[in-house]
N, C-alpha and C positions, 0 to 999 in steps of 0.2 A: 523870348521864352518859349519852350516847346509846349506841345499840347499836353504831354505827360506832366510837365511841371505845373501847368495851369490846373490840370485835374487834381494834382496833389494839393495845391493851394486851396481849391474849392472844398476838397474833402476836409482839410485842416480847419477851414472856416466853419464848415458844418459842425464839426466836432467841438470847436470852441463855443459856438452858439449853444449847443446842447449843454455843455458844461456850465455855461453862464446861466442858463435857465435853472439848472439843478442847484447851483450855489445861491441863486436868488431865493429859491424856495427854502433852502436851509437857513438863510438869514432871517426870513420871515418867522420860521419856527423858533429860532434862537431868540429873536426879539420878544416873542410871547413868553418864553421860558424866563428870560431876563426880567420881564415885568413882574412875574410871579415871585421870583427870588428877591426882587427889590422890596416888594410888599412884605414878604416874610422877614427880611432883614430889619425893616422898620419896626415891625411888631416885636421882634426879639429885643431890639435896642430899647424900645419903650419899656419892655418888661425888666430889662437890666437896670434902667434908671429908677424904676419903682422899687426894686430890691435894694438898691443903694440908699434910697431915701428912707426906707423902712428899717435900715440898720440891721439887716438880716444876719443870720449866722454864717460862718465861713463856708460851710458845706453848700448852703443854698446860693451864696454869692459865687462860689467857684463854679457851680453848675450853670448859673446864669452867664458867667463869663465864657465858659466852654461853649455854650449854645451860641452866644454872640460871635465868638471866634469862628465856629463852624459855619455859621450863616455868612459871615464876611468872606471866608475863603471860597465858599461855593459861588458867591456873587463875583468875586475876583476872577475865578476860573471861567465862569460863563461870559463875563465881559471880555476876557482874553480870547476865548473861542470866537466870540462875535467879531472882535477886532480883526482876528486872523481871517475869518470868512470875508469880511468887508475888504481887507487888503487883497485877498485872492480875487475877489470880484473886480476890484480896480485894475489889477494886473491883467485879468482876462479881457476886460473892456479895452485896455490899451492894445493888447495883442490882437483883438478882433478888429479894431480900427486900423492897425498896421496891415493885417491880412486883407481887409477890404480895399485899402489903398493900393496894395500890391496887385491884387486881382484886377481892380479897375484899370490899372495902368499897364497890365501885362502886354496888351496889344501894341502899346506905344513904345515899350522899352525892350522889345525882343532883340533888337540888333544894335542897341545903343550902348557904348562902353564909356566908362569914366576915363578922365585923363590918366589915371594911374594904371589903367589896363584891366580893372576889375569890372564885372557887370554890375548894374544897379541892383539886380536881385541879390547878388552876393553881398553888396553893401548893406542892403536891407536886412539880410540874414545876420550880418555882424552887429548891426544896431539892435536887432531883436534880442540877440544873445546877451549883449551888454545890459540892456534894460531889464531883461528877465533875471539875470544873475544879480544885479543890484537890488531888485525888488525881493528876491529870495533871501539875500543876506540881511536886508532890513527886517524882513518878517522873522527870520531866525533870531536876531538880536532883540527884537521887540518881545518875542515869546520868552526868551531867556530873562530879560529884565522883568517881565511880568511875573513869571514863575519863581524868580529868585528875590531880588531886592525889594520889589514892590510889595509882595506878600509878607516878606520879613518885616518891613517897616510897619505894616498893619499889626503884626504880632507884637512888635516892640511896644506899641501904644497900649495894648491890652495887658501885656506883662507888667508894664510900668504902673498901670492903675491897680493891678492886683498887689504888687509890692507895696504901694503906698497905703492900701487898706490894711495890709498885714503888719505894717510897722507899729500900729497901735494895739495889735492883738497878739502876734507871735513874731518877734523880731528874728528868731532863728530861721523860721520859714521864709520871712521876708528877705533875709540875707541869701538864702538859697535861690529865691526867684531872681534876685539881682545878679547873682553869679551866673545863672542860666542866661539872663539877658545879655550880660557882657560877652559870653561865649558866642551867642548868636550874632551879636553886633560885629565881633571880630571876623566871624565866618562870612557875613554879608559884605563887610569891607573888602575882604580878599576877592570875593566874587566881582565886586565893582571894579577893582583893579584889573582883574582878568578881562572884563568887558572892555575897559579902556585900552588895554594892550592889544586886544584883537581888532578894535576899531582903527587904531593908529599907534603902533609902538613908537614912542618918542626916540628910543635909541636907534631906530632905523635912520633917522635924520642925523643923529649925533655921532654914532659909531659905525654905521654902515650895515650891509647885508649879512655878512658872516657872523659877527657877534650877536646880531638879532636872531638869526636862525638858531644858533646854539642856545640862546636864552629861551626861545620859544620851545625848542625841543625838550629842555629841562622841565619847563612848566607843563608841557603836554604829557610828558612821562608821569609827572606827579598827579595830574588830573585823571588820566586814563588807566594808569598801571601798565601801559605797554613799554616794552624795551625799545627805546628810541636812541639812535646814534646818528651823528652828523660827521661826515668825512669830507675834508676839503683838500683838493690838490691844485697845483698851479700857483700862480702869484696872487696872494691875497691882497686885495686893493679895493678902493672905492670905485663904484661904477656910476654911470649916469643915474640921477635920482629916479627917473621913470623906470629904468631897468631894475633897480633894486626893489622898487615897490612891486613891479610885475612878477619878479621871481619869488619874492616873499609871499605874495598872495597866492601864487600858483602852488608853492610847497605847502602853504597853510591849507589850501583846498584838498590837495592830494592826501595829506596826513589825516585830515578830517574824514575824508571818504573811506580811507582804510580802517579807521577806528569805528566808523558807524556801520559799514556794510560788509567788510571782508572777514570779520571774526579773526583778525590777525592778533598775534601776541608780540610781534617784533616788527619794527620799522627801521629802514636804513635810508638816510638821506645822503646822497653823494653829489658834491658840487665840484666841477672841474673848471677852474678859471683859466682857460687858455688865452693866449695873446690875441687870437682872432675869433674864437668861438667859445661860448659858455655852454656847458653841458650839465644839466641837472636831472637827477633821477631819484625816484622814491620807490623802494622795494618793500614789499610786505610778504609775510608767510601765511596769508589768509587763504580763503577758499578759492580765489581766482574767479575768472569768468571767460566767456568766449569773446575775443576781440571783435569778431564779426558783428556782434550785437551792439557795439559801441555807437555806431551811427544812428541806431534806433533808440538809444538811451535818452531818458529825460534829464540826465545830469547836465545842467547848463554850465557848471563849473568846468568840466572836462572840455566841452565844446569851446568855451571861451579861452581856455589855455591854448588849445590847438590854433584857434583863430589868431590870437596875439602872437604866438610863436612864429606862425607863418608870415604875419605882417612884418615881423622884425627879421625876416630873412632866415628863419630857422625851420625846424621840423618838430613833429610831435609823434612819438612812437609808443606802442603798447605791446608788451610781451607778457602774455598770460594764458593760462589754460585752467579748466575746472580742476580744483583740488591742488593746484601747483603754485599758488600765490600770484603776485603780479609785480611787474616792473613797468613804471610809466616814466618815460624820458622825454625831455624837450630841450631843444637847443635854440640859442639866439646869438646874433652877432655881438661881439664884445664892443662896448663903448665905455671907455674909462671916464670917471668923473673928474 
């Protein structure tokens, strides 16, 4: 490892330690706020129980339920924020340990190569990207589950209790509450199905890459409102399972990036199934970016796609400019299933 690389590692380690101190302080502050919200939620819940026992009027009962619902939602949000901070802290601690290990072994590994021809520092970089990308995906799904189904289930309980009370007082209003509850349950059920599909679409194992990409594009179009198309050329066939998973996850990441960051209205996914080379590209008509800044980007997904494509004998290319959209292309060697 060169002196410049060692210096970069030390600077990265210092920055990581600083971020770790900041996030530790934020966790302490959030824990204090969580304690206050927990006490407030207990007091409001106690008040709600008293209102129920006193057989209060519907206005007072509805107000008590609304207060309890608001308190529970605030508590859920704060717990989610604290969980995210703790996950971020765990990630930083793992990254810090990895950096410390790399820095401490820099002098010993400067001229040592692995049997595959790659340097150990390169291997460590690959491991780092995989771990970081996995942690980022877990955090994203955890937040989505918390903000969606978890809070919805809490609302279901309160809506059910309101409907039960209304049955003896105003059956028409109770019917309206039950109708609202049914609609919310159906919406939450669809969200859970979407989460399952993102975690591991079963049709990827059953039908293969291309049908799964088309199905995902349709679902993505419905969720985001973007104009999404999938074009396939070459011989449509099954590939090795690991290749199908790698390509699907890569396209999933690229489409998600375009929807979140590029302000695009249109996405084009092109898959060329050549006999020896597989070529996949994702085009968007968004605001674009300077490709020279890609190496400095914190987008672990793009780095991981590049790493995996190169490991599989392929390439990773970016064609973009400010205001001109972006086309990201990667190739891998074809291996049929």
